[in-house]
N, C-alpha and C positions, 0 to 999 in steps of 0.2 A: 145666469145661474143654470145649472145644468138639470136636464130633464131627468126625473126619476123614472128608472124603468119599471115593467110590470112586474118582475122578479121581486124587486126590494119593495114595492108597494104590498106585494102580497106578504113578503115576510114581516112588514111593519104591521100589518092589519093582524096577523096571526100572533104577534108579539103582543098587541094591544089587547087582544081577545082573551090572551092568558094573563093579562095584567103585569106584563113585562115593560120594563123601560128600554126603549132601543138603544139608547147610548150606552147603558149598564152592561147589556148583553154584549155589544160590540166590545167593550174595554176588557170582560171578561174572556171573551174568545181571544181576544189579543194576548191576553196573560198566559191563557193556555198554549196558544201557539208558540209563544215566546220560550216556555219551558219543554215544548214537545220534544225535540232532539234530546235534551239532556235526560227527559223520562225513558224514552225508547231505549237510552245507551244502558242506564241503570238497569232497567228491566232485563235488557240482554244479560249483564253480568250477572244480575241475580239468578238467572234461569241457569246460566253455566255454573255459578256455585254449587246450585241445590244438585245439577247432573253431577259435579264433582264430588260432592258429598255421598251422595250414593253409590257413586263407583268404590269411594275408599270404605264405606260399609261392606261392599262386596267384594273387596280385594280384586280391584280395577273392574269388577263386571255388575254393571249398573243394574241388571235385572236381578241378581243375587243380593244386592246391596237394598233394593225395594223390598224384595221377599224377608230379608233380615229386620229392617224396619217395620213391616205390617206384622211379622208373626212373632219375633224374638226382643226387639229393642224394649227397653224401659217405657211405661207411659208417657212418662214427661217427655222423653227424647221423640217418642212419636208424634206426640201433640206439637210439640215445637216445629218439627218437620212440617206436619200438615199445615198449621198456620201460615208457615212461610210459602207453601206451594199455593195455599187459597188466596193469600195476597199477590203474588205474582200471577195467578189465573184471573183475578178480578182486574189487576192493573193492565193485563194484556188485552182482556175484554175491552176496557175504556178507551186503550189505544186503538184496537180494531174499529171501535165505532167512530173515533176522531178520524182514522183514516178513509173509512166509506163517505163521512161526511166532505172530506177535502176532496176525495174523487168525485162526488157529486157537484162539488164547486168548481172543479176543472172543468 
C-alpha cells in the first residue's frame, strides 16, 4: 500500500474538520474538471456574442453600442443585457478560481 503524503493528509484533515467526505469531494472535483474545457469554450463564445451585440447596437462601434444600451435602450433590453453580462462575469470568476487551484496543484 502506498504511503500517504503530508499534503494529502492535510487535505483530508481539513475536509473532515469541515464535515466533508473526501471521496465525494474527489468525485465532484473530477466532474468539474471533466466539463471544464467545454465551460471555458462556451464562456468565450458568450463573451464574443455580447461584444458582437454591443457592436451591432452601436453600428460596429462597441463603445457607442454600450452607450446606447445604457442611456437609450428600453429597460427590458438593458436588463436582459445586464443579466447576460452578470452571468458571464460570475462564470469567468469561477473559472479563474479553478485556474488558480489548478496552478497550485501543478
